[in-house]
N, C-alpha and C positions, 0 to 999 in steps of 0.2 A: 581633386577627381581620385588622385593614387591613394587618399584615404578611405575612397566610397566603392573600391574595387566591387564589394558584395551588394552594394546598393546602387540606385539608379543612378546618381552623382547630381548635384544641384543643377547645372546646367542643363541637365537630360530633362530633370523635374520642371525646369524652366518653359523647354521646348514644348513638352507634353500638357501642359497645363495651357500654353497660349498665349499670344499677345494681349488681349483683353484682358483677360482673368490676371496676368502679373501685374499690368497697369492699375488693374482697381486694386489689387492686392497693397502695392507700394503707396499709393494714394491715402489708401485707410491709414498704412503705418505712419505717413508722413501727418496726417491730422492729429494722431497720438503724439508724435514727434517731430514738431514744425523746424527743429533745428537742422535733422537729419536730410531734410530737402534742399541743403543751401550748396551741397557738396557731395560728391561721390554719387551724383544719380545722373545716370544719362539715358534718358528714355529711349532716344534716336535708334541706340543699339538694338533695340529687342525689336523694333521695326525692321530688320533685316533676318527675322528669325525663320524665313523660308529660303534664306540663300544657303548653299551649300557650306559655308563654315559653321552654320547652325544645324544643319539637316546632317552633317557625314561629321560628329563629334568621335566617333572610334573605329570607322572604316574610311578607308583611304582608297582610289583607284586610280591608275594611271595608265599610259601607255605608250608604244615608241611607234605606233602605226600599224603593228601587225602584231605584238605580243603585251597581255596586257598584266598588271601586277595589284593586285587587291593585297592589302596591309591592315592588320588587326590589331587596335591598340587599346585592347581590355583584355584581363586576365579572366574575367569571367562572361560567358555567353549569356545574355538578357534578352529580352523582346526589342530594345535599343539595337543590341548589334545584329540580331537577325533582320530588322527592318532596313538598317543602314546596308545590310549585304544583300539586300534585295536589290536596292536602290544601287547601289554598285554594278551588281552585273546586269542591271538594266541600260546604265549609262554605256557598260563595254560594248552590249549589244548596239547600241544606238550608235555608237562608234564603228560598228563591224568587225568587232575584234573576236576572233574564234580559238584563241590561245591564252590560257591565263594560268599564272601562279599566286598560289595563296598560299599566305604566311603572317608569321606577328611580325611587328612593325620595328623589332632590333633595338627597342627601346622601354616601352612602359610596360609590352608584353613580352617580357623576357621568361615566363613561365604562363603556360596557359592551363587553368586549374579544372575547367570544364565550365558545368552551367552556375549561374548567380541561382542558388537556393532560395533564395528570396521569392524570385518568379512562382513558387511551387506553394507558396502559402494559399493562394485561392482553392488549387488541386485538392489541399486536405479536405474541402468539404464539398466539394462539387465535379463530378466524374466528369463533367462537360468541361469544366477548365481544365482537366488533366490533358483529355484527347486533345483540346485546342493547342494546346503547347506544344504537346510531341508530335502530331500531325502537321502543325506548321511550320514548325523548326527543321523536321525530317523533309518537309516539301521543299525549303529554302536549301538544304542541303543535296537533296537531288539535282538540284539545278546545275550544280557543279560537274554532276556526271553526263546530265541529259541535254545541255546547252551548250557545251564546249566541243571542239575537237579534240583539243588536248588540254587537261588541267591537272595541274600538279600541286600538290600539298607540300609545304617546306616548312618540316619542324627546327627551328634557330633556336630554341630557349632550352633551359633545362629539364622541362618538364611537359609534358602535353597528355593531359587527362580527360577524363569523363567525354563530356558531351563537344567538346574542343576536338578532341580524337576522333570520336563520331562524326564528326562537320568533316575533318579533311580525309578519311577513309573515303568519304564519298568522291574524291579526286581518282583520275584515271591511276596516277604515280602518287607514292607517297615516299617523300624524299627527309630524309632527318640526318643533324648532327649525329655522332655516334655516342657519345656520352648522355643524348636526353634520355631522360625515364618515362617509359609509354604506361599507361595503366587506366583500366574501368573500375575505380572505386566506390561505384553506386551501391554495389552488395555491402559494404560496410557502415551506410548510413540508416536503415536501406532504403534504396529505389530503382525501379528497373530504369536500365539505361533506354531513354527514351527517343533517341535520333538513330534508331535503327541499329544499335551496336549489337542486339542480340540476333539478327539474320545476315546485315551487309558483310561483314568479314567473313562468315560462313561461304559465302557465297562465291568466294575470291580464292579459296586454299583448296588444295589437295586433302583427300580424307584423313590422310595421317598427320596433318595440322592441325585439324579440330580438335584434338586435344589441349594443344596449347592456349586456343581462344579461349576453352570452356575454361582452364584456369585460372586464365586473366579474368575473367567474368566473375566468376565463382567464388575465386579465393578474395579477388580485390588489391592484389599486389603489382607491384610496377615492375618492368623488364627494361632492361638498357635498349636500347634503339638498335645496337649492332648485333642483339642476340634477338632480333624481331623479325631479321630480314629475311623476306620470303612468303611470310606467312601473314605477317601484319603489313610489313612496310616492304619497299622495293629497293632501298638503297640506305645504306648509313656511311659516313665518313666524317674528314675534318671539315670545318665551316668551309674553305676553300673547295675541297673536292666535292662536298653535298651542293654547293652553290654551283657549281660548273655543270654538274650533273642535273639539276635543276632546268639552268637556263637550257641546255643542250637538248632537252626534250620539249621544252615549251617551243623552241624555234626553231624544230624540226630537223635538229643536226642529229648525227649519228652518237649515240649514247650507249648500246650495249647492252640495254634493259629488255626483258618480255614483259610485255603489259599482260597484266592478270586480270583476265575478264570477270565481268560478274554475271554467274548463272542466273538467267532470269526465271527460269522453271522450278518446280516445288525440287527442293533437294531430298536424295535417300534419307531415310532414317538416321539421325546423329545416337553414336552410342555415349550413354553418359556414366559409363563406366570408369570412372578417373578417381584417382586418390587425391583428396581435399585434405586441406590443413582443418582441425578443429573450429567449426567457429568460435567466434567470441561472446556470443550472446543469442537469445532466443529471435533476436530481430534479425539478425545476419540469417539465421537459420531459415525463418521466414522467407527472407530476399532472394534467397540460393532457390529456394521451391519455386518461386513466382520467375525467377529469369530462367531457371529449367523449363516452365511450361511456355513461358513466351519463345523461348529459342526452340521448342518442339512446334508450336503453332506458327508462328513467322517462317521458319524455314520450311513447313511442309506444305508452303502455297506457293503461287507463283511472287514474283518479284512486286506487282501491281497489287496484289491482294495483302501482300506484308506490311504495307503501309499501315493500314488501317487497322489490322490485328496488332501491332506492335503498339499503336498507339491506345488502344484500349485497354490492353495488360497494363500498359503503364499507367494508366489513368485510375483503373480500378485499384491497384496496389496502394494507390495514394492516399485513397480514401480508407485503406484497411488501419488497424489498429497497430502494426507493426512499424507502420510508416509513421503514423500520428504519435507515436509514443519513441520513436528514432529520433536522429539528430536533427532531421527537419521539423517535426514537430516540436521538439523541446526549444529551437532555433525560434519557431513562431509563437509558443508562449512567451517567450523572453523578451520579443522585440514588439509584438502585436496584442499580448494579453495583459494589458495595463489598465 
């Protein structure tokens, strides 16, 4: 699985195919190679495919009776992670848990590098596929904001980028170890941040801090967590300090932080008068223009409408030449066009 961080993974692929398909496939192989059926074949294992051990490969959820913990054990966000995260949230609700911490698992996900770009391949050809990805993943992220009394995102690894950062900024509070690096590198691919990165953070900051978010989105560079306090995250410290703050917030104890609310109405017009680095290539320049348009349109409406608008912008850019001839399109040709 570690070698397949940017692919679905063997076990997840088996789960996706289903019990009947996998059994038939292996039995067909055994007809060609009878000796292989004599050992190392345990079909009874596949009969447990609907049990939690199979269904929650990357997302784990637990609680102590009042506070829940959701841990993510995959470096890149994909449809499997999205589905498992929804099931984890559903389970916590069934257990009447109202407060939650969302974090990496401190083991496999020592860095959270964003979305699995392989998920975008169908969206290079069909705008409907891009809308489905952006809308469904963003809807999942919003559950962290809408469905808990308190949600705390905790960044414990060396970096948190792209889609994973977009996911965690939906939490009511975002806490990080101070040396972690945060960023939105989508413009360098180029692609538009599809999990509400073009409007959610703007709704939580003062007008004076909007330029910092713009630079993050339009330059694609990373920033240390300790330099992002107050405009992107809420606290940065050592592991022990950050963990203590996250736990205090989630358990309702005094933590000294002020909750930054999300403005649900349309925002005032954002100024794009900002000094940026020279774009690396025409694709990045096209990405910047598309991101600016997305920011303008999704920030210019209320929170409810912004979800659909951002998803549409993200999907329409994916079918553009800039995206098809960028890193995602090149990866698609290398892996799929054979």
